[in-house]
Every structure is written in C-alpha cells, then in structure tokens.
N, C-alpha and C positions, 0 to 999 in steps of 0.2 A: 812648596806648601803655601807660601805667602801669595804666589801668583794665582793659585787655584782658588783661594778664598776671594780674592779680588774679582776673579772672573765670575764666580757664583753671584756676588752682589750686583755686578753689572748686568747679568742676565735677568735677575728679578726686577731691576729698575726698568729694563726694556719692556718686559711683559706688562708691568703696571702702567706704563705710558701708553701702550697699545690698547689696553682695556679701557682706559679713560676716554679714548676717542670713539668707542662704540656707542651709538644712541641707545638710551634706556627705554624700555617699553612702559608706557603709562599704565597705571593700575586700572583694573576693570576692563570695560569694553571701549574706553575712550580711544579715539584715533590719535596717532602721533601728532604733535604740534605742526601746524602749517599744512595739514592734509584735509581736503574737503571730502565729505562723504557723498555717495550717490543719493539723490532725492528719493524718498520713499523707503530707504533702507530701514530695517528694523532698529528701533531705538533712536531714530534721528529724523529731523525734518530738513535735511542738509541742502546746501546750495547746489547749483547745476554742476555736473561733472560726469565723465564717462564711467560706466559701470566697471569697478575694479581698477580704475585709473586715477591715481592721486593727482591732485592739482596743487602746486606749490605757488603761493603768491609771489609776485616779483620782488626783487630785492628792494628794500626800503619802503615797501607798502605797509600801511597802517591797518589793513583789513585783518580782522581777527577771525579765526576759525569758528564755525557755529558750535554752540554749546550742545553737548549730547543730552537728549531727554529720553528717559526710560518710560515708555507709554503703557507698559503692561504691568504696572505695579498694582496690586490689589487695593492699596489705600486710596487710589485716585477715584474709584467708584465708576458708575455708568456715565458715558459721555452726554446723555440727554435723558431727562425725566419724561416718562410717558404716562398718560392718564390710564386708569384701570380699564380693562376691557368691559364693554357693556354687558348687561345681563342677557342671557341667551333668549332669543325670540323664536326659536324653532317651534314648528307645529307639534301639538301634543295630542291628547285624547279628544274624542268626539263627545258632544253633549247635545241634548235636545232642550231648547228654550221654548217656554209656553207663555205667551203674553195675552192677557184678557183685558179688553177695554169695555167696561160695562157702564150702562146708563140706567138711572132709576128716577122716577118722578117724586119719590119721597125723600126728603132730606134726613140723613142719619148723622148722629154725632159720634165721631171717633169709631168708625167701623173698622173691623179687622179684615185681613185677607180671607180668613176662614168664613166670616160672615158673608162676604160678597160671593164666594163660591157656593155657599149654601143658598143664597137668593137665586143664583143662576140655576142651580139644580131644581129649585121649586118654581121656576118660571116667573119670578117677581121682577125681572128686569124689563125696562122699556125696550132696550136694544142692547146687543152685545156684538163684539168683534173679537174673534180669537185667531191668533196667528201662532203657528208652530214653526220654529226656525232651527234647522240643523246647523251646528256650529263646530268648528275645529278650534281647539284650545290655542290661545295666543294669536289667532287670526281673526280679522274682522269679518262679520257676516251681515248680509243685508237682504231685506225682502220688501217689496212694495206691491200692494194690490189696490187698484183704483181705476178711474175712468176719466175721459175728457168729457165733462158734462157741460151742458148748455144752461145758462141762467139768464133771466130777463134783467137787462140793465137800463131799460127805458122804453119809451113809446114814440112812434112817429105818427102824426096825424095828417091825413089827406082830406080832400073835400068830402069823401064819401065814407071813409073808414079809419079805424085806429089800428096800427100794426105794432106788435111788440118788437123790440130790438134785443137780440140775443148776443151773448158773448160766451166763449168756451173757456173753461177753467179746469185745471187738474185737481181732482179730489180723490181721496182714498185713505189708505193706512200704510204707514212706513214703520218698519222696525229695523234697527241697526244695533249690533251688540258685538262686544269683544270680551271673551271670558278666559279665566285661568283657574284651574282646579288646584287647590293646595293639598298638603300632605294629609290633613284630617278629613278630606272630602268636601270641605267648604269651597264654594266657587266665588271668586271675585269677578263681578260682572259690571261692565260699563254698557249702559243701554240707553237708546234714544227711541222714543215712540212719538208718532205724529198721526192724528186722525182728523180728517176734514170732510165736510159734506155741505151740499147746497140746501139752504132753508127754503123748501118749496112752499109757494103761496097757494091757498085753496081757490083763489079767484081765477077766472078765465084769463088766458095769456094776454088778451088785449086790455084787460083791466088791472093787471098786476103792477104793483109797485116794484122797484128794483129789488131783486132777491139778494139776501145776504149769504155768507158762508160761515159756518161754525168750524172752529179749529181747536184741537187739544194738543198741546205739546208737553212732553215730559222727558227729562234727561237726568240720569242719576248713576252713581256707582254704589253698588250694594254687595253685601255678602249674603249668600243663600245656601241653605243645606238641601241635599237631595230630597225632593218630595215635599218640602215645606214652602208654601207660597209666601211672597213678600209683597206688601202693599207699597207701590211706588208713589202714588198720589191719590188724593180724594178732594172733591169740591166742584164748584164753589158752594159755600153755605149761605151766602147772602148776596144782595145786589140784584141787578136786572138779569144776570146770567144764572140765577139760582132756580130757574124753572125745572131744570133737571140737574142731577149730580152725576159726575163721571168719576169712575175709579179705574186705576190701572194696576193690575196684579201680575206679578212675574213669578214663575217657578221653573225649575230645571231638573233634569234627570240625566245622569251619566250613561253612556252607552258602552 
C-alpha cells in the first residue's frame, strides 16, 4: 500500500513537469513570441516572411516581433476624409427664353418690363431686336446673329480724288444663358446680352469722318416666373449717350 501511494505521487509530478514545458498560446489573435507574420495578413503590417512559414530570430538577437494591429475596429473611422459630392449637373427640362433689346428716343423714368412690351405693341420703339433661344435646363445655350460690316476709318487723298478707307468689324446681337427651374416653377437664369451696330454717317463715303460703333452689354442672374417679363437693364438717362434709351427685357416659358 505504501509503495502504491508513492508511485501515484511520482506519476503526478512527472505529468506536471511535462505540462510546464508545453508553450502557452497567447490570448486573442496575437502570434506566438518570436514569430513574424506574413505582410498584408489581416490584422498585421508584418515584416517579410513566407506565407504560413514562421521565422524565428537568431539566438541572441534583440529584434522584437512586430506589434499586432487590428485595423477593422469600428472606432477607428474612415481612413481618409472626402469632400461631399458636387450638386448634380445633369440636363433637365427644356424652356424657351425670349430676349427683347428695345430702343426709344424718349427718356422714361423707371419703366417696367410691362411698359416696354406695351410700347413695342403700339409701335413706339425706334428699333427693337428680339431673340428666342431654346435652352436645356442646367446646360449653357448660345445664339449670335450679326454680320461682318464695313465702316469708314479714314480717307486717303490723291492728286485728283479723295478715297475712303474701310475696315471690317463684327457687329450684331449675342445672347448666352444657363437656366435652372426650381420646384415652384421659378427659373434661375444666368444671362448675357450684347448688341452692337455701326453708326452710319449720312455724308457721302469720300466725305465721311471715321464711323463709330455703338455697343450695349448686359449680364445678370435673375429669377423669373413663367410668362412674367423681367427688366434686366434700362438707360442711359443722361450724358452724351442719352439720345436714345435702351432696355433689355427677359421672359421665359417652360416646354
């Protein structure tokens, strides 16, 4: 009986000694000490090494194994901040723009767009230019009507006659616009208008002084309701250019 008890204690001591020599597994997903992970492996930015082949540093080396990093934790957030996407600029609905450039020899104070359209209807304008431009929402549209006109820029004198000197210039009317229709039907319109013409002299060509060019420019961003005209510009009301007044009226209708 005595020898049996001693044998039992001796067997337990042998098992405990063998268990102490077995390496313990580190907690979590960390690799055993002294083992380098494959670069690019999930959860690590490890040093070089063969896939699935552990590398053990040489004896006496002071190189420490790389620290395991968990890259897919929700608390870390996005790796890079991006700017918000721009507003959509896709083409939308079609609309018809109507631009009227009107001239009158009578100066008026604070005319409205309706007043100018009424004068056009009654034939009280010295001249008028009307351009209709079909436009697609959110897309720029452009129209130009004009000519390459000749104007006198000087005279040349010979022993027997005087000859006028001509020069060619581009004159006419240009309309450019970009529109966007909002939910309530109001249109936000960016518009540019230019009108130019040669000031013709009544004198014969050989007696003319250099002819000038008149030019009207207008650029604006306005809100307009369907069928309601908007006055873009009016003037001038004084100075040497006030012989005639020029008005620019804009209206639109959705299609």
